[in-house]
PyMOL Python script that loads the backbone (N, CA, C, O; Angstrom):
from pymol import cmd

cmd.read_pdbstr("""\
ATOM      1  N   UNK A   1       6.110 -13.187  -4.274  1.00  0.00           N
ATOM      2  CA  UNK A   1       6.593 -11.842  -4.097  1.00  0.00           C
ATOM      3  C   UNK A   1       5.595 -10.850  -4.695  1.00  0.00           C
ATOM      4  O   UNK A   1       5.163  -9.925  -4.008  1.00  0.00           O
ATOM      5  N   UNK A   2       5.233 -11.026  -5.936  1.00  0.00           N
ATOM      6  CA  UNK A   2       4.284 -10.111  -6.572  1.00  0.00           C
ATOM      7  C   UNK A   2       2.954 -10.122  -5.836  1.00  0.00           C
ATOM      8  O   UNK A   2       2.290  -9.091  -5.725  1.00  0.00           O
ATOM      9  N   UNK A   3       2.568 -11.284  -5.336  1.00  0.00           N
ATOM     10  CA  UNK A   3       1.322 -11.404  -4.575  1.00  0.00           C
ATOM     11  C   UNK A   3       1.342 -10.474  -3.372  1.00  0.00           C
ATOM     12  O   UNK A   3       0.344  -9.818  -3.074  1.00  0.00           O
ATOM     13  N   UNK A   4       2.465 -10.414  -2.687  1.00  0.00           N
ATOM     14  CA  UNK A   4       2.577  -9.574  -1.499  1.00  0.00           C
ATOM     15  C   UNK A   4       2.422  -8.100  -1.863  1.00  0.00           C
ATOM     16  O   UNK A   4       1.691  -7.362  -1.202  1.00  0.00           O
ATOM     17  N   UNK A   5       3.114  -7.680  -2.916  1.00  0.00           N
ATOM     18  CA  UNK A   5       2.997  -6.284  -3.345  1.00  0.00           C
ATOM     19  C   UNK A   5       1.576  -5.977  -3.803  1.00  0.00           C
ATOM     20  O   UNK A   5       1.010  -4.948  -3.436  1.00  0.00           O
ATOM     21  N   UNK A   6       1.004  -6.864  -4.600  1.00  0.00           N
ATOM     22  CA  UNK A   6      -0.351  -6.647  -5.114  1.00  0.00           C
ATOM     23  C   UNK A   6      -1.361  -6.559  -3.979  1.00  0.00           C
ATOM     24  O   UNK A   6      -2.240  -5.697  -3.999  1.00  0.00           O
ATOM     25  N   UNK A   7      -1.246  -7.433  -3.000  1.00  0.00           N
ATOM     26  CA  UNK A   7      -2.200  -7.427  -1.883  1.00  0.00           C
ATOM     27  C   UNK A   7      -2.111  -6.133  -1.089  1.00  0.00           C
ATOM     28  O   UNK A   7      -3.132  -5.580  -0.678  1.00  0.00           O
ATOM     29  N   UNK A   8      -0.894  -5.652  -0.872  1.00  0.00           N
ATOM     30  CA  UNK A   8      -0.727  -4.380  -0.151  1.00  0.00           C
ATOM     31  C   UNK A   8      -1.387  -3.237  -0.912  1.00  0.00           C
ATOM     32  O   UNK A   8      -2.058  -2.391  -0.321  1.00  0.00           O
ATOM     33  N   UNK A   9      -1.191  -3.220  -2.215  1.00  0.00           N
ATOM     34  CA  UNK A   9      -1.771  -2.154  -3.034  1.00  0.00           C
ATOM     35  C   UNK A   9      -3.290  -2.271  -3.058  1.00  0.00           C
ATOM     36  O   UNK A   9      -3.989  -1.270  -2.902  1.00  0.00           O
ATOM     37  N   UNK A  10      -3.812  -3.488  -3.254  1.00  0.00           N
ATOM     38  CA  UNK A  10      -5.261  -3.693  -3.273  1.00  0.00           C
ATOM     39  C   UNK A  10      -5.908  -3.364  -1.932  1.00  0.00           C
ATOM     40  O   UNK A  10      -7.048  -2.902  -1.885  1.00  0.00           O
ATOM     41  N   UNK A  11      -5.179  -3.603  -0.843  1.00  0.00           N
ATOM     42  CA  UNK A  11      -5.677  -3.280   0.498  1.00  0.00           C
ATOM     43  C   UNK A  11      -5.548  -1.795   0.808  1.00  0.00           C
ATOM     44  O   UNK A  11      -5.919  -1.340   1.890  1.00  0.00           O
ATOM     45  N   UNK A  12      -5.014  -1.039  -0.162  1.00  0.00           N
ATOM     46  CA  UNK A  12      -4.821   0.411  -0.010  1.00  0.00           C
ATOM     47  C   UNK A  12      -3.942   0.742   1.194  1.00  0.00           C
ATOM     48  O   UNK A  12      -4.176   1.724   1.899  1.00  0.00           O
ATOM     49  N   UNK A  13      -2.938  -0.086   1.414  1.00  0.00           N
ATOM     50  CA  UNK A  13      -1.977   0.172   2.491  1.00  0.00           C
ATOM     51  C   UNK A  13      -1.242   1.469   2.156  1.00  0.00           C
ATOM     52  O   UNK A  13      -0.717   1.615   1.052  1.00  0.00           O
ATOM     53  N   UNK A  14      -1.202   2.414   3.102  1.00  0.00           N
ATOM     54  CA  UNK A  14      -0.546   3.697   2.825  1.00  0.00           C
ATOM     55  C   UNK A  14       0.909   3.511   2.371  1.00  0.00           C
ATOM     56  O   UNK A  14       1.694   2.831   3.032  1.00  0.00           O
ATOM     57  N   UNK A  15       1.244   4.112   1.263  1.00  0.00           N
ATOM     58  CA  UNK A  15       2.609   4.075   0.753  1.00  0.00           C
ATOM     59  C   UNK A  15       2.974   2.825  -0.030  1.00  0.00           C
ATOM     60  O   UNK A  15       4.078   2.741  -0.569  1.00  0.00           O
ATOM     61  N   UNK A  16       2.079   1.858  -0.106  1.00  0.00           N
ATOM     62  CA  UNK A  16       2.404   0.586  -0.758  1.00  0.00           C
ATOM     63  C   UNK A  16       2.747   0.773  -2.231  1.00  0.00           C
ATOM     64  O   UNK A  16       3.721   0.203  -2.721  1.00  0.00           O
ATOM     65  N   UNK A  17       1.959   1.558  -2.927  1.00  0.00           N
ATOM     66  CA  UNK A  17       2.219   1.770  -4.352  1.00  0.00           C
ATOM     67  C   UNK A  17       3.537   2.513  -4.549  1.00  0.00           C
ATOM     68  O   UNK A  17       4.310   2.178  -5.446  1.00  0.00           O
ATOM     69  N   UNK A  18       3.793   3.506  -3.727  1.00  0.00           N
ATOM     70  CA  UNK A  18       5.035   4.274  -3.844  1.00  0.00           C
ATOM     71  C   UNK A  18       6.252   3.383  -3.602  1.00  0.00           C
ATOM     72  O   UNK A  18       7.254   3.501  -4.306  1.00  0.00           O
ATOM     73  N   UNK A  19       6.172   2.499  -2.619  1.00  0.00           N
ATOM     74  CA  UNK A  19       7.283   1.586  -2.319  1.00  0.00           C
ATOM     75  C   UNK A  19       7.521   0.651  -3.503  1.00  0.00           C
ATOM     76  O   UNK A  19       8.663   0.404  -3.891  1.00  0.00           O
ATOM     77  N   UNK A  20       6.442   0.140  -4.066  1.00  0.00           N
ATOM     78  CA  UNK A  20       6.554  -0.768  -5.210  1.00  0.00           C
ATOM     79  C   UNK A  20       7.176  -0.053  -6.412  1.00  0.00           C
ATOM     80  O   UNK A  20       8.077  -0.583  -7.062  1.00  0.00           O
ATOM     81  N   UNK A  21       6.688   1.149  -6.695  1.00  0.00           N
ATOM     82  CA  UNK A  21       7.220   1.905  -7.832  1.00  0.00           C
ATOM     83  C   UNK A  21       8.678   2.297  -7.614  1.00  0.00           C
ATOM     84  O   UNK A  21       9.462   2.321  -8.563  1.00  0.00           O
ATOM     85  N   UNK A  22       9.042   2.600  -6.383  1.00  0.00           N
ATOM     86  CA  UNK A  22      10.439   2.916  -6.066  1.00  0.00           C
ATOM     87  C   UNK A  22      11.316   1.704  -6.328  1.00  0.00           C
ATOM     88  O   UNK A  22      12.408   1.833  -6.883  1.00  0.00           O
ATOM     89  N   UNK A  23      10.842   0.517  -5.929  1.00  0.00           N
ATOM     90  CA  UNK A  23      11.601  -0.702  -6.157  1.00  0.00           C
ATOM     91  C   UNK A  23      11.787  -0.927  -7.654  1.00  0.00           C
ATOM     92  O   UNK A  23      12.889  -1.243  -8.103  1.00  0.00           O
ATOM     93  N   UNK A  24      10.708  -0.764  -8.430  1.00  0.00           N
ATOM     94  CA  UNK A  24      10.808  -0.942  -9.879  1.00  0.00           C
ATOM     95  C   UNK A  24      11.752   0.087 -10.495  1.00  0.00           C
ATOM     96  O   UNK A  24      12.515  -0.223 -11.411  1.00  0.00           O
ATOM     97  N   UNK A  25      11.691   1.299  -9.987  1.00  0.00           N
ATOM     98  CA  UNK A  25      12.540   2.364 -10.500  1.00  0.00           C
ATOM     99  C   UNK A  25      14.010   2.164 -10.212  1.00  0.00           C
ATOM    100  O   UNK A  25      14.862   2.736 -10.893  1.00  0.00           O
ATOM    101  N   UNK A  26      14.319   1.354  -9.206  1.00  0.00           N
ATOM    102  CA  UNK A  26      15.711   1.091  -8.863  1.00  0.00           C
ATOM    103  C   UNK A  26      16.382   0.232  -9.928  1.00  0.00           C
ATOM    104  O   UNK A  26      17.608   0.179 -10.020  1.00  0.00           O
ATOM    105  N   UNK A  27      15.554  -0.443 -10.736  1.00  0.00           N
ATOM    106  CA  UNK A  27      16.097  -1.241 -11.831  1.00  0.00           C
ATOM    107  C   UNK A  27      17.137  -2.240 -11.365  1.00  0.00           C
ATOM    108  O   UNK A  27      16.901  -3.000 -10.427  1.00  0.00           O
ATOM    109  N   UNK A  28      18.274  -2.238 -12.013  1.00  0.00           N
ATOM    110  CA  UNK A  28      19.349  -3.171 -11.681  1.00  0.00           C
ATOM    111  C   UNK A  28      20.421  -2.553 -10.815  1.00  0.00           C
ATOM    112  O   UNK A  28      21.582  -2.960 -10.878  1.00  0.00           O
ATOM    113  N   UNK A  29      20.048  -1.569 -10.000  1.00  0.00           N
ATOM    114  CA  UNK A  29      21.034  -0.880  -9.174  1.00  0.00           C
ATOM    115  C   UNK A  29      21.538  -1.714  -8.008  1.00  0.00           C
ATOM    116  O   UNK A  29      22.528  -1.355  -7.370  1.00  0.00           O
ATOM    117  N   UNK A  30      20.873  -2.813  -7.725  1.00  0.00           N
ATOM    118  CA  UNK A  30      21.284  -3.721  -6.641  1.00  0.00           C
ATOM    119  C   UNK A  30      20.778  -5.115  -6.998  1.00  0.00           C
ATOM    120  O   UNK A  30      20.050  -5.296  -7.975  1.00  0.00           O
ATOM    121  N   UNK A  31      21.170  -6.082  -6.201  1.00  0.00           N
ATOM    122  CA  UNK A  31      20.667  -7.433  -6.422  1.00  0.00           C
ATOM    123  C   UNK A  31      19.151  -7.444  -6.197  1.00  0.00           C
ATOM    124  O   UNK A  31      18.656  -6.781  -5.285  1.00  0.00           O
ATOM    125  N   UNK A  32      18.415  -8.190  -7.020  1.00  0.00           N
ATOM    126  CA  UNK A  32      16.959  -8.232  -6.871  1.00  0.00           C
ATOM    127  C   UNK A  32      16.515  -8.587  -5.448  1.00  0.00           C
ATOM    128  O   UNK A  32      15.564  -7.998  -4.934  1.00  0.00           O
ATOM    129  N   UNK A  33      17.186  -9.530  -4.819  1.00  0.00           N
ATOM    130  CA  UNK A  33      16.837  -9.906  -3.445  1.00  0.00           C
ATOM    131  C   UNK A  33      16.885  -8.695  -2.528  1.00  0.00           C
ATOM    132  O   UNK A  33      15.978  -8.486  -1.723  1.00  0.00           O
ATOM    133  N   UNK A  34      17.944  -7.893  -2.647  1.00  0.00           N
ATOM    134  CA  UNK A  34      18.105  -6.715  -1.788  1.00  0.00           C
ATOM    135  C   UNK A  34      17.044  -5.657  -2.080  1.00  0.00           C
ATOM    136  O   UNK A  34      16.541  -5.015  -1.158  1.00  0.00           O
ATOM    137  N   UNK A  35      16.699  -5.471  -3.355  1.00  0.00           N
ATOM    138  CA  UNK A  35      15.673  -4.491  -3.708  1.00  0.00           C
ATOM    139  C   UNK A  35      14.316  -4.884  -3.143  1.00  0.00           C
ATOM    140  O   UNK A  35      13.585  -4.050  -2.609  1.00  0.00           O
ATOM    141  N   UNK A  36      13.992  -6.155  -3.268  1.00  0.00           N
ATOM    142  CA  UNK A  36      12.703  -6.649  -2.772  1.00  0.00           C
ATOM    143  C   UNK A  36      12.655  -6.555  -1.247  1.00  0.00           C
ATOM    144  O   UNK A  36      11.637  -6.166  -0.675  1.00  0.00           O
ATOM    145  N   UNK A  37      13.753  -6.909  -0.599  1.00  0.00           N
ATOM    146  CA  UNK A  37      13.799  -6.845   0.868  1.00  0.00           C
ATOM    147  C   UNK A  37      13.649  -5.405   1.353  1.00  0.00           C
ATOM    148  O   UNK A  37      12.956  -5.146   2.337  1.00  0.00           O
ATOM    149  N   UNK A  38      14.297  -4.475   0.664  1.00  0.00           N
ATOM    150  CA  UNK A  38      14.179  -3.058   1.041  1.00  0.00           C
ATOM    151  C   UNK A  38      12.752  -2.562   0.853  1.00  0.00           C
ATOM    152  O   UNK A  38      12.325  -1.615   1.514  1.00  0.00           O
ATOM    153  N   UNK A  39      12.018  -3.204  -0.051  1.00  0.00           N
ATOM    154  CA  UNK A  39      10.616  -2.833  -0.293  1.00  0.00           C
ATOM    155  C   UNK A  39       9.667  -3.523   0.679  1.00  0.00           C
ATOM    156  O   UNK A  39       8.455  -3.321   0.609  1.00  0.00           O
ATOM    157  N   UNK A  40      10.207  -4.335   1.586  1.00  0.00           N
ATOM    158  CA  UNK A  40       9.383  -4.929   2.635  1.00  0.00           C
ATOM    159  C   UNK A  40       9.012  -6.381   2.461  1.00  0.00           C
ATOM    160  O   UNK A  40       8.182  -6.895   3.211  1.00  0.00           O
ATOM    161  N   UNK A  41       9.608  -7.064   1.485  1.00  0.00           N
ATOM    162  CA  UNK A  41       9.314  -8.482   1.288  1.00  0.00           C
ATOM    163  C   UNK A  41      10.613  -9.263   1.494  1.00  0.00           C
ATOM    164  O   UNK A  41      11.536  -9.179   0.684  1.00  0.00           O
ATOM    165  N   UNK A  42      10.671 -10.014   2.575  1.00  0.00           N
ATOM    166  CA  UNK A  42      11.864 -10.799   2.901  1.00  0.00           C
ATOM    167  C   UNK A  42      11.696 -12.214   2.354  1.00  0.00           C
ATOM    168  O   UNK A  42      10.981 -13.035   2.928  1.00  0.00           O
ATOM    169  N   UNK A  43      12.358 -12.479   1.251  1.00  0.00           N
ATOM    170  CA  UNK A  43      12.240 -13.785   0.604  1.00  0.00           C
ATOM    171  C   UNK A  43      12.939 -14.898   1.381  1.00  0.00           C
ATOM    172  O   UNK A  43      12.809 -16.070   1.030  1.00  0.00           O
ATOM    173  N   UNK A  44      13.675 -14.546   2.428  1.00  0.00           N
ATOM    174  CA  UNK A  44      14.309 -15.560   3.270  1.00  0.00           C
ATOM    175  C   UNK A  44      13.358 -16.049   4.359  1.00  0.00           C
ATOM    176  O   UNK A  44      13.655 -17.022   5.053  1.00  0.00           O
ATOM    177  N   UNK A  45      12.228 -15.386   4.508  1.00  0.00           N
ATOM    178  CA  UNK A  45      11.244 -15.799   5.516  1.00  0.00           C
ATOM    179  C   UNK A  45      10.121 -16.571   4.823  1.00  0.00           C
ATOM    180  O   UNK A  45       9.942 -16.453   3.611  1.00  0.00           O
ATOM    181  N   UNK A  46       9.378 -17.348   5.577  1.00  0.00           N
ATOM    182  CA  UNK A  46       8.288 -18.118   4.967  1.00  0.00           C
ATOM    183  C   UNK A  46       7.056 -17.266   4.627  1.00  0.00           C
ATOM    184  O   UNK A  46       6.195 -17.722   3.876  1.00  0.00           O
ATOM    185  N   UNK A  47       6.954 -16.066   5.150  1.00  0.00           N
ATOM    186  CA  UNK A  47       5.740 -15.256   4.991  1.00  0.00           C
ATOM    187  C   UNK A  47       5.291 -15.063   3.540  1.00  0.00           C
ATOM    188  O   UNK A  47       4.123 -15.316   3.245  1.00  0.00           O
ATOM    189  N   UNK A  48       6.166 -14.625   2.611  1.00  0.00           N
ATOM    190  CA  UNK A  48       5.661 -14.413   1.247  1.00  0.00           C
ATOM    191  C   UNK A  48       5.209 -15.711   0.576  1.00  0.00           C
ATOM    192  O   UNK A  48       4.291 -15.700  -0.243  1.00  0.00           O
ATOM    193  N   UNK A  49       5.841 -16.805   0.917  1.00  0.00           N
ATOM    194  CA  UNK A  49       5.469 -18.090   0.326  1.00  0.00           C
ATOM    195  C   UNK A  49       4.155 -18.599   0.915  1.00  0.00           C
ATOM    196  O   UNK A  49       3.335 -19.183   0.207  1.00  0.00           O
ATOM    197  N   UNK A  50       3.965 -18.375   2.203  1.00  0.00           N
ATOM    198  CA  UNK A  50       2.703 -18.761   2.844  1.00  0.00           C
ATOM    199  C   UNK A  50       1.546 -17.950   2.260  1.00  0.00           C
ATOM    200  O   UNK A  50       0.460 -18.485   2.033  1.00  0.00           O
ATOM    201  N   UNK A  51       1.778 -16.666   2.018  1.00  0.00           N
ATOM    202  CA  UNK A  51       0.738 -15.819   1.421  1.00  0.00           C
ATOM    203  C   UNK A  51       0.401 -16.296   0.016  1.00  0.00           C
ATOM    204  O   UNK A  51      -0.765 -16.302  -0.377  1.00  0.00           O
ATOM    205  N   UNK A  52       1.414 -16.695  -0.737  1.00  0.00           N
ATOM    206  CA  UNK A  52       1.177 -17.184  -2.090  1.00  0.00           C
ATOM    207  C   UNK A  52       0.377 -18.486  -2.071  1.00  0.00           C
ATOM    208  O   UNK A  52      -0.554 -18.657  -2.858  1.00  0.00           O
ATOM    209  N   UNK A  53       0.734 -19.390  -1.182  1.00  0.00           N
ATOM    210  CA  UNK A  53       0.005 -20.661  -1.078  1.00  0.00           C
ATOM    211  C   UNK A  53      -1.445 -20.403  -0.665  1.00  0.00           C
ATOM    212  O   UNK A  53      -2.364 -21.025  -1.199  1.00  0.00           O
ATOM    213  N   UNK A  54      -1.648 -19.496   0.274  1.00  0.00           N
ATOM    214  CA  UNK A  54      -3.012 -19.173   0.714  1.00  0.00           C
ATOM    215  C   UNK A  54      -3.826 -18.598  -0.445  1.00  0.00           C
ATOM    216  O   UNK A  54      -4.996 -18.937  -0.617  1.00  0.00           O
ATOM    217  N   UNK A  55      -3.202 -17.730  -1.234  1.00  0.00           N
ATOM    218  CA  UNK A  55      -3.907 -17.138  -2.383  1.00  0.00           C
ATOM    219  C   UNK A  55      -4.263 -18.213  -3.408  1.00  0.00           C
ATOM    220  O   UNK A  55      -5.380 -18.238  -3.926  1.00  0.00           O
ATOM    221  N   UNK A  56      -3.324 -19.085  -3.693  1.00  0.00           N
ATOM    222  CA  UNK A  56      -3.580 -20.161  -4.664  1.00  0.00           C
ATOM    223  C   UNK A  56      -4.660 -21.110  -4.144  1.00  0.00           C
ATOM    224  O   UNK A  56      -5.498 -21.570  -4.920  1.00  0.00           O
ATOM    225  N   UNK A  57      -4.651 -21.405  -2.860  1.00  0.00           N
ATOM    226  CA  UNK A  57      -5.709 -22.249  -2.287  1.00  0.00           C
ATOM    227  C   UNK A  57      -7.073 -21.586  -2.432  1.00  0.00           C
ATOM    228  O   UNK A  57      -8.066 -22.255  -2.719  1.00  0.00           O
ATOM    229  N   UNK A  58      -7.119 -20.278  -2.236  1.00  0.00           N
ATOM    230  CA  UNK A  58      -8.369 -19.544  -2.406  1.00  0.00           C
ATOM    231  C   UNK A  58      -8.867 -19.609  -3.842  1.00  0.00           C
ATOM    232  O   UNK A  58     -10.061 -19.781  -4.087  1.00  0.00           O
ATOM    233  N   UNK A  59      -7.945 -19.471  -4.785  1.00  0.00           N
ATOM    234  CA  UNK A  59      -8.321 -19.562  -6.203  1.00  0.00           C
ATOM    235  C   UNK A  59      -8.832 -20.960  -6.524  1.00  0.00           C
ATOM    236  O   UNK A  59      -9.835 -21.110  -7.222  1.00  0.00           O
ATOM    237  N   UNK A  60      -8.158 -21.973  -6.025  1.00  0.00           N
ATOM    238  CA  UNK A  60      -8.591 -23.355  -6.271  1.00  0.00           C
ATOM    239  C   UNK A  60      -9.977 -23.603  -5.650  1.00  0.00           C
ATOM    240  O   UNK A  60     -10.804 -24.294  -6.244  1.00  0.00           O
ATOM    241  N   UNK A  61     -10.226 -23.049  -4.474  1.00  0.00           N
ATOM    242  CA  UNK A  61     -11.545 -23.184  -3.843  1.00  0.00           C
ATOM    243  C   UNK A  61     -12.629 -22.554  -4.719  1.00  0.00           C
ATOM    244  O   UNK A  61     -13.716 -23.112  -4.869  1.00  0.00           O
ATOM    245  N   UNK A  62     -12.327 -21.391  -5.294  1.00  0.00           N
ATOM    246  CA  UNK A  62     -13.290 -20.727  -6.180  1.00  0.00           C
ATOM    247  C   UNK A  62     -13.558 -21.565  -7.424  1.00  0.00           C
ATOM    248  O   UNK A  62     -14.702 -21.678  -7.865  1.00  0.00           O
ATOM    249  N   UNK A  63     -12.519 -22.145  -7.984  1.00  0.00           N
ATOM    250  CA  UNK A  63     -12.677 -22.995  -9.169  1.00  0.00           C
ATOM    251  C   UNK A  63     -13.523 -24.211  -8.834  1.00  0.00           C
ATOM    252  O   UNK A  63     -14.435 -24.563  -9.583  1.00  0.00           O
ATOM    253  N   UNK A  64     -13.223 -24.856  -7.708  1.00  0.00           N
ATOM    254  CA  UNK A  64     -13.982 -26.041  -7.302  1.00  0.00           C
ATOM    255  C   UNK A  64     -15.446 -25.706  -7.040  1.00  0.00           C
ATOM    256  O   UNK A  64     -16.333 -26.480  -7.400  1.00  0.00           O
ATOM    257  N   UNK A  65     -15.707 -24.554  -6.414  1.00  0.00           N
ATOM    258  CA  UNK A  65     -17.085 -24.142  -6.144  1.00  0.00           C
ATOM    259  C   UNK A  65     -17.823 -23.867  -7.444  1.00  0.00           C
ATOM    260  O   UNK A  65     -18.996 -24.212  -7.583  1.00  0.00           O
ATOM    261  N   UNK A  66     -17.142 -23.251  -8.386  1.00  0.00           N
ATOM    262  CA  UNK A  66     -17.747 -22.964  -9.689  1.00  0.00           C
ATOM    263  C   UNK A  66     -18.081 -24.259 -10.425  1.00  0.00           C
ATOM    264  O   UNK A  66     -19.151 -24.374 -11.022  1.00  0.00           O
ATOM    265  N   UNK A  67     -17.184 -25.219 -10.386  1.00  0.00           N
ATOM    266  CA  UNK A  67     -17.429 -26.494 -11.034  1.00  0.00           C
ATOM    267  C   UNK A  67     -18.552 -27.264 -10.360  1.00  0.00           C
ATOM    268  O   UNK A  67     -19.345 -27.930 -11.025  1.00  0.00           O
ATOM    269  N   UNK A  68     -18.615 -27.171  -9.042  1.00  0.00           N
ATOM    270  CA  UNK A  68     -19.688 -27.863  -8.305  1.00  0.00           C
ATOM    271  C   UNK A  68     -21.056 -27.303  -8.692  1.00  0.00           C
ATOM    272  O   UNK A  68     -22.026 -28.054  -8.787  1.00  0.00           O
ATOM    273  N   UNK A  69     -21.142 -25.992  -8.916  1.00  0.00           N
ATOM    274  CA  UNK A  69     -22.409 -25.370  -9.324  1.00  0.00           C
ATOM    275  C   UNK A  69     -22.829 -25.835 -10.707  1.00  0.00           C
ATOM    276  O   UNK A  69     -24.020 -25.919 -11.006  1.00  0.00           O
ATOM    277  N   UNK A  70     -21.855 -26.135 -11.542  1.00  0.00           N
ATOM    278  CA  UNK A  70     -22.136 -26.591 -12.898  1.00  0.00           C
ATOM    279  C   UNK A  70     -22.448 -28.083 -12.936  1.00  0.00           C
ATOM    280  O   UNK A  70     -22.908 -28.606 -13.952  1.00  0.00           O
ATOM    281  N   UNK A  71     -22.193 -28.761 -11.823  1.00  0.00           N
ATOM    282  CA  UNK A  71     -22.479 -30.188 -11.742  1.00  0.00           C
ATOM    283  C   UNK A  71     -21.400 -31.058 -12.345  1.00  0.00           C
ATOM    284  O   UNK A  71     -21.659 -32.195 -12.740  1.00  0.00           O
ATOM    285  N   UNK A  72     -20.190 -30.529 -12.419  1.00  0.00           N
ATOM    286  CA  UNK A  72     -19.079 -31.310 -13.005  1.00  0.00           C
ATOM    287  C   UNK A  72     -18.274 -32.006 -11.951  1.00  0.00           C
ATOM    288  O   UNK A  72     -17.309 -32.701 -12.269  1.00  0.00           O
TER     289      UNK A  72
END
""", "prot")
cmd.dss("prot")
cmd.show_as("cartoon", "prot")
cmd.util.cbc("prot")
cmd.orient("prot")
């Protein structure tokens, strides 16, 4: 979930930061699932989980490449 919000903000998607801050500002006014969904992340769909796995795979690739350069 956080990965999705962070990627939108880093990609400079228009309104992404405002949507994220609005969600945070809502606090406990609704169930967390509903707040996140209203902010554009549907935790019932595979998309946020696929994005997280892709990000983690990218990080692991970077670690492996770094270790290969060191000869480990």
